[in-house]
N, C-alpha and C positions, 0 to 999 in steps of 0.2 A: 494544525500542525507546528510549532515551530521546532524546526530543527538544531539551531543555533543555539535556543533554550533549552531545546529537549522536554518540551514541554505538549501538550495537548490539550485544546480546550475545546469543549461544547457549546457553542452560540447560537441563539438567539436573535439577527440582529446583530446589534452590537452589546448584546447580553450575555455574560457570560453564566450558563447553565449549571457548567461541570469544570474541572479542570487536572489534568494530571501532571506531577510531577515526576523528573527521569525517564522519561521514554528512553527504550533502548530503539538503536538506529541497526542498519546496516554496517557493515565490520570495516568498509572503505568509507562512512560517513555518508551523507545527502549531496544531490546533484542530478545533472541530467544523466540518466543512467543507458548506458551506451551497448549494453550485450546484457544476454541471458550469462549468468555467473561471475557477473561482476562486483555483487557483492555491495551495491549503491543502492540505498535508497530514493528513489525517484523523487524529484520537484514536480510541484502542477498539480490541477486541478483534476478531481477525480470522482466517481461517482461510488457508492458501495454495490456490487453486483450479485452477492453470494454470501450464504453464512453454513461454514460447517461446524459443528459443534463435536464432532471425532475428529478431529485433527490432531498429531502428534503433540501441539501446542496449546492443547485445550481447546476455547472456541476461536474460530480463524473468520476476521470477516473480511472477505476477498475485495478489493477494488476493479476496476474497468481500466488496469494496464494490460498492453500499451492501448494509451487512449490516441483521440486522431494527431494530438502535436507531437508526440513522440513519432506515429508512420509516418507524417507527412517528416520528418526530419532525417530518419531512418531511411526512405525512399529517396531525398535528394542527395543524403549522404554513400548511397550505393550500399547500405546495410541491409536493408530486404529489395525485394523487386517487386513490379508492380502486382502480381498473383495474390503476393503477401499482403501488399498494402491494400487492397481491394478486398481480401478477406478480411481483416482489421476493421477498415471503413463500414462493409456490412454489415456487420457485426453490432458495430457503434450504433447505427442506422434503425437498425431494426429494434434496438434498446436489450442486445443480449451483451453478454461478456464476451469481450474480441477474443480469438482463439491464443490458448497460451503458451504454443508448441511454438511460435515462432525465435527467430536469432533474438530478439528483443526479452524475450523470457517471459515470465506470467507469475501467476499464485504471488501477487506481490497484494500484502493487508495489513491489518494488525492484528495481531493475535498477542495470546498469554505466553506464560511458561512451561504450560502444561508438565512433562516430569523434570524437566531445566532446571537449573540451580538458580536459587533467588538472591545468591551472593554475587554471583556473575554478573547477573541483570542490573543490580545496582551499581555495577561499577566499570562494566565496559558497554560498546555498541557489538552486539555480537549476531546477528541476523542476517540471514544471507539476500538482505533488502525492505526488507517488511519494517514496521513498526512495531514495538511488543511493550506492553501492559505488564503489569500482574493478574494471575487469574483472579482475584477480586476487583479489583482495577475493571476489569472487561466486564464480570458481573455485573459493574455501574455502568460501563460506558456501552452496553447494548441497550439499555431501556431507552437510548438515545435515538438509535441509530433505524434505519429499516432500508429495505432495498431502496437506490435509486437515491440516498443522501449523499451531499455533495463532503467529500471531504478535500480539503487545502491542504498540500505540504510545500510549509516556502522554508 
């Protein structure tokens, strides 16, 4: 995912298997997500953790945010305590989705529009920190991903 070009590519090594143009990001753009509610799409390397086909945005592909990098940075900055850090790391080490209820936020993923306005999607970054595609694009994307698929947001 290239946040500057606002494109998402599915890669097999260096080979582009599919490409999605004009993805929407968080209202606050992309960068180092600091806390729940900052509307920022987090930069970094993540893994697909779960799928929800019943979300209000249609299909939702959940990512393993907060990852270890975000947890370590937040522990050093005092934004989370050692117990919260331990919960995040233990879940990641066990191959589970990290806790989604920490001060760092959660429920970060790639999703469709659902009942959202396609005109808004084409004009603005409108999510609360996720990456959004159209519903038709999500149907294409889901064919390429499974739990554990690496997602790079840069």
